[in-house]
N, C-alpha and C positions, 0 to 999 in steps of 0.2 A: 787459377794462375798457372801459366804455362812456362814461365821463365824461372829458373832456379835463383834463389836469393841466398848467396853465401857471403859470410862475413869472416874476416881474418883477424880482427883485433877486438880488444875489450875497451870499454869506455871508462877510463880511470884518470882522475886529476885533470879533468877538463879536456882530455884529448884521447886519441886512439893509441892503445898500447899493445905491443905484441905479447901474446900469452906465454906463460912459462912452460907449458906442456904442449904436446902434440894432440892431446885428446880433443875430440870434436863432438858436438851435439848435432845429430841429424833430426830435422823436423819433418814429420810425415803427415801428409794430408789424410784426415780421417774419411774423406769422401772418395779419394782415388787409391789410397794406400801406397802412394808414391812419395818419394822424397821431394820436398819443395824447397829445401834450403838447409843451411847449417851455420853453426857459429862455433867459436872456441868454447871449451868447457873449462872454466876457471879452476886452477889448481891452488894448492896451499900458498904458494908465493904470490899468486895473483890476489888472493883474499887478503894477505898481509898488505900488499901494495895499496889495495882499495881502501882498507881500513886506515892505513897510515895517511892516505890522502885526505880522507874525511876527518881524521883526527887533527891534522895540521890545519885544515880549513876551519875547524871549530876552535881550536886552541889559539891560532894566530891569525886567521883570516878575517876578512871584513864582515862576513855574513851574520854572525851572531851579534855583531856590534852595530849593525845598521839599525836605524829606527824601524818600527813596524811599518810605517808608510813607505819607506824605501824598499823593504822586502816585498811589500804588496805590489809596488811598481814592477819589480823584477818577476814576481809570480804572474802578474798580468801579461808580461812579455812571453813567459813560458806558455801560458794558456793560449795566447794568440798564435804562437808557433805550432802548438798542437792542433789548433783549429784549422790552420792552413794545411795540415796533413791529414785531415779527417777522413777523406776518401781512401787514401792508401792505407791508413791505419785500419779502417773497417775491412778493407779487402784482405789485409794480412791476417787479421784475427779470424775472419771467416775461413781463410785457407788453413790456418794453424789448428783451430779447435772445432771447426764445423758449424759455428754460429750462423744461422740464416742471415744473409747479407742485410736484410731490412732490420733485423734485430741487432746486428753488430753495429749498425749506424747509430741507433738510438741507445740500446742497452749497454754497449761497450764504449763507444767514443763520446757521444753527446753527454752521457752521464758523467764521464770523467771530466769533461770540460766544465760541466755545471758544478762539480765539486770544487774545482780550482777557482771558479768564479766566486763561490761562496766565501772562501777564505781570503781571496783578494779583497773582497768588499769588507770583510770582518776585521782585517788586520788593524786599520787605523784607529778603531774605537775599542778594541779588545782591552780589558783592564789588566794589563801586564804589571802595573804598579798601583797599589792602593795605600792610602795613608789613613791610619786609624788612631784613635785616642787610646793610649795604653791604660792599663789598670791603675797606674800611679800618676796619671795625668800627663805623661809625656807622649810625644808622637812616636808611632811605630810604622815603619814602612814595610809593607808586605809585597814582595816582588815574585813574579812568576818568571823564572829564568829557564832557558832551553836546557833540556836534559842532557844533550851532548850528541854523540854519534849514534845513529839509529841503524840497525840492521833490519831492513824491510824485506820480508820473504813473501812473495805473492804466488797465488795458484794459477793453474792453466785455464780455468773456466772463464775468468773475467780479468785478464792480466792488466790492462790499462786502467780500468775502472778501480780495481782494488789498489793498484799503485797510487792512483790519485787520492783515494781515501786516506792513505798514509802520508803522502807527500804534501797534500794541501795544508793540514794543520801543523805538520812537523816543520815544513819550510817556513810557514808563517811564524812559528814560534822561535825560529833561529837555529834549528837543528841542522846537522849535515847527515848525509845518507849513503849507505851502501845498499843498493837495490839488487836483490837476487831473483830474477825471473825463473819460472819453472822451465825445465828443459823442453817440455812439450810445446811451449809457447814462447820461445826465446826470440823470435825474429822481430816481433813488433817493438821490442825494447830498443832496437837500434834506431827506429824512427823517433822514439822518445829521446834518445841521446842526441840525435840531430837537432831536435827542438831545443834541448838544453844549450847546445852550442849557439844556436841562432839567438836564443834569449839572452845570452851573455851572462849566465850565472857564473860566479867566481869558481875557479878550479877547485875540485875536491868537494864541492857542496853536494853533488849527486854523482855517484859512481855506479856503474851497472855491470854486473858480473854474472852472466848465465852460468849455471853449474848444477851438478847432481847432488845427491843426498849427503855424501861424505864432506864435500866442501861446505854445504849448508851448516853442518854441525860445527865445522871449524869456525864459521862466521858467528854462530850463536855463542860459542865459547870464547871468542876472541877477547882479550883483555882490553883492547882498544874500543870495544863497543859498550855503550852505556845503556842501551835499551833495545829490545827486540820486539818488532811488530810482525806478527805472523797471521796469515789467513790460510786455512786449509783444513785438513782432516783432524778429528779429535785425537786420533792415535798419535799423529806427529805433534800436535799441539801439546799433548800430555808430556811427550819427551822434551820438547822445548821448555815447558814449564819446570820440569825436573832440573834441566841444565841451568836455567836462570835462577832457580831457587838455590841451587848448591853454591852459586857464585854471588848470591844476593844482588841479582841483576833484574831490573824492571822489565816487564814484558806485557804486551797486549796480545791476546789470543782470540781471534774470531774464528769459531769452529763450526761444527755441524748443526743441522736442524732436522726436525721431523714435524713440521708445523701443521697445525690443524685449522681448517676452515669450518667454523661452526655454523650450520644452517639452522636457524631457529624455525619453529613450526609455522610462523607467519611469513616466512620468506616469500618474496615475489619472484618466482622462478621464470623470469623473462629471458630473452635472448642475451641481453647485455650481462646479466648476472652469470649465466651459464658460460658465456665466452670468457668472462673474467676469471671464473674458477678454473676453467681448463687452461686458460692462458698462463695463470700463475704456476700451475704444475708443469706445463710443457715449455715454458720460456727457456731459451738457450738450450733446447733439447733436453730439458729437465735438469740441467746442470747449474742450479742456482740454490745457494744455501738457504735462502728465505722462502723457497717454494712451498706452497700449501699442498702438500702431498697426501694429507689425510683429510678427507671430506667427512665431517660428522653430520649425519642426516637423521632427522626424527623418524622413528620407526613408522609412524603413521603416514609418512610421505616418502618412505624409502624407495619404493618401486618407481614412483614418479621422478625422483631425483636421479636415480640410476639411469633411467631411460633418457632423460634430458642430457645428462653428461655423456652418455654413450653416443648419442647422435652427434654431439659436438666433437668428441674425440675422433669418431669415425670419419668426420669431414676434413680432418687435418691432412694437409698435403706433405708427404715425406719425400725428400729428394735432395738434389744438388743445392748446397747452401747458397750458391750464387744465382739460383733461379728465383726471380721475384715472387713466384707463386709458392715457394717452399715455406711451410710453417715449422717443420721439424727436420733438422739435418742429422748428420751422424753424431754419435758421441765421440769424445775427443781421442780416445785410445782403444786399441784392441783389448787390452786388459780390462778396461772399464766396460766394454760391451760384454765380455765374457762374464764379468762379475754381475752385471744386470741380468743376464740370462740365467744365472744361478738363482737369483732372487725370484725370477718369474717361475722357474721350476719349483722352487720351495713354496711359493705362494699357492700353486695348484696342489701340491702334495699336502699342504696343511688345510686345504678345504676351500680356499678362495676360488672364485669363478672369474675367468678372464672374459668379460663381456665384450671387450674390443681388444684386438692385438694379442700380445702374449709371446711374441717371438721376433724373428727377423723378417723384414719385408721380402716376400718371395720374388718380386720383380727386380730387386737390387742385389746383384750378385757380387758387387764390389763396394767396399766402404763399410764402416763400422756402424751400421744402422740397426736400430731397434724400433719395432712398431710402437707407436703411442698406445699405451695399454691402460685399460680401466678394469680394476678388480672390484667385484661386488662380493657380498657374503663374507666380509672381512671382520674378524674379531681383533680387538686392539692388542691381544696377546700374540698374534701371528708375527712371524719374522718381518713380513713386508710392512707391518704397521709399527715395528720397533726400530728397524735399521734405516739409516739414510741410504737410499738406493742411488741417488744422484743420476737419474735417468728419467725418460718420459713415462713415468708410471704413477698412476693415481689410484688410491684405495678409498672405497666408500664404506664407512663404519656406522652402523645404526646405534641410536641411543634412545633412552626413555626419560624425557623431562630435562629441564634446564640443569638441575644439579648433576645428573648423570653426564650431560654434555661436558660440563666443566671438569668433572672427574676424569673422563676419558681424555680430554685435551691435556690435562695435567699428568696423566699416566704415561710419562715419557722421560727418558734420561735427558732429553733436550728441552730447551725453552728459548728458542730464538725469536720466532714471530708467530702471529696468528691473525685470523680474521673472524669477524662475526657478521652474518648476513640476516637482516630482519627488516620488517616494515616499520619497526619502532626503534629509531636510533638510540633513544634514551635507555630502552631495555637492553639494546646491544652493548651500550657502554657499561652498564652494570655487569653484564656477563664478562666483557673484556677485562674489567678490573679484577676478576677472580681467576683469570688465566695466568699461570706462572710463566710468562714469556716477556722478552725485552721490548717488543714492539707489537702493538695490536692495531688493526684497522677495522673500521665499521663500513660495511657495504663498499669496500674497495679492495683490490688485490695489492695495492701499493703499501706493503708493510715496511716502508722505509721513507723517511723524509730527510733530505739533506740538511735541513736546519734543526734537526732534533737528534738526540743520541740514538745510535743503533748498536745493538749487541744483545747477548743472550744471558739467560739464567742457566744454572746447572751446567751440564756438559757442553753447552753451546759457547762457552768461552769466558774470558776475563777482560774487562775493560770495555770501552765504548769508542765507536767511530761516528763521524758526522756531528754537525752542530758545534757550538762553542765547547761542549763537553769533551770533544775529541782533543782539543788543544791541551787539556789537562794531562793526557797520556804522554805528551811531549814536553812537559814543563816540570820543574821542581819549585816548591815554595821556598823562598828565602826571606827571613825576617830580619830587619835591621831596627834595633831599638835605639832611638835617638835620645840624646841627653835632655834632661828637663831644663827649661829656660828659666 
């Protein structure tokens, strides 16, 4: 993108509002290291204004009082408005965070649209009200009512998709939102705001305030907020959990992962399997929380698996995210690149072997690029097997027997996703059932299904997104005991 994209206002209460401070966010291209645009950085007064607008929209506005079918109609209009902007959204996200353009189209924008489609279709039949027979023979009405004002804090790696994971079930339930994009990926949120205006959502239902960390904490602690939905690092998630706990405020935390792909000894190591394994680890330049970054290989086939994965990683094209031939673009920030480099150095110091990659691409002297890297001779106790690197780095760990594979997969602070690869799907399912992770897939890299709950065990978070289960994160149960007739 050659033209600067600068915004001067925040989207609050259905319109564009002048910010209360002169602070600005500069968004830098990870491919060129040049400023591509900017936006206001919301200050305390702006956060107050956004929460007040969402509060008024919930307490006195029409949105929570509409029927589910009416909200579904409005949500459908929003989805259509986003679909109409699919190309510009994919371009902007590629420019902001370096996603390869072809992946940005599918993994960033099309998936966001698909999420909203799921909840648009679900709303008319979702059981918001259930009538039961009480213990004394009277009728009991059990209602699922919207939780209220939601603070949705989204990360830079998949800004629109993660926003949709929160907005879809939350808007369907009747909640109102203050959405805080990450400063590294603030620009695409203005296209979302344009879609909200076009869709005709009532004022205050969705407010968008790009801001830094201090404003985020104000939003989390704001007394006008009923629920916080956060996706990001475990460190920040722990802090948000502490703040919400101290105020007895509900929260959903979708955090990190160090997921394992278990290759059983009967795995058919064909081109498709290898491409899927490598694709899972390298998607979005390795910046996906559900990435299968640990490949667990049977010791009897270890060399064969390392060779096959190495050939596939070596063939990946690294470069300009807007080039259709690019498989891996730059990581999103300079600090992230430096952090990944530290992991690469630590991996070698601890005895791992960089079969492919292991540094910066020599031919690219500008941009925050990291070579797609494959490590062999990795022990599960090594740092690169324990920490979420969040970059294009894959570690192959040997194991001995099915029990050992399960033990290694479970030997992690995280438990987000996992995959099992085998010629015998029933055997794969038995193995998957033993892995302490929220989502498992057999012979597929897709450790997420939009119609089923997504979320993790252990340090991978609290709560679930996707499927009808996600709606529970945005509702409260209310029981009305009716008089006996």
